[in-house]
PADRENMAR-349268 format. One line per 8 residues: number of its first residue (from 0); their letters; for each residue x, y, z of C-alpha. Coordinates in steps of 0.25 Angstrom, whole numbers. Layout:
NUM = a = X:Y:Z; ... .
END
This chain:
0 = maeqtvki = 406:469:310; 407:454:312; 418:447:319; 423:434:324; 435:429:332; 441:416:329; 453:407:335; 464:404:325 .
8 = takdgvha = 466:389:326; 474:385:314; 488:382:319; 496:391:310; 486:403:314; 482:412:302; 492:409:291; 492:413:276 .
16 = rpatvlvq = 483:403:270; 471:405:279; 474:420:280; 472:420:264; 459:413:265; 454:423:275; 458:434:267; 451:428:254 .
24 = eagkyead = 438:426:261; 439:440:268; 440:446:254; 427:440:250; 420:450:258; 417:465:259; 418:466:274; 431:470:281 .
32 = vnldyngk = 436:458:287; 447:459:298; 455:449:307; 459:454:320; 470:448:329; 478:452:340; 474:466:340; 475:467:325 .
40 = svnlksim = 465:467:314; 468:465:299; 459:464:286; 456:449:283; 458:453:268; 473:455:270; 481:443:271; 493:451:276 .
48 = gimslgip = 484:456:287; 480:443:292; 494:438:291; 500:449:299; 492:445:311; 499:432:312; 488:425:319; 492:413:326 .
56 = sgaevtfk = 484:400:330; 476:402:342; 473:417:339; 460:423:340; 456:432:328; 444:440:325; 438:442:311; 430:454:309 .
64 = aegsdeda = 422:458:297; 414:471:294; 406:474:282; 394:471:274; 397:456:273; 404:454:286; 397:443:292; 399:434:279 .
72 = alkaiidv = 414:439:279; 417:435:293; 409:421:292; 418:418:280; 430:422:287; 427:413:299; 423:402:289; 437:403:283 .
80 = vknqelge = 444:403:297; 437:389:300; 438:383:286; 453:386:286; 454:381:300; 460:394:305; 452:396:317; 439:394:324 .
END
């Protein structure tokens, strides 16, 4: 399993637009990709799951990937987080 924790720096937190980009990127990989926040874990391939977490600015979240292409999936997700100026 590959995992990485990031701090959400976008002033609006994780809202619909960046969440959609994350879902689209996660969907490109075979690995199971999850987003953990505040004791809850959701499938990163589910827009409703991500939105249900209500992640605010300043939150620390952990992305986890498990499967045959977990390293590539995690790297791509972290790249999206940085490119969308969602976190660091």
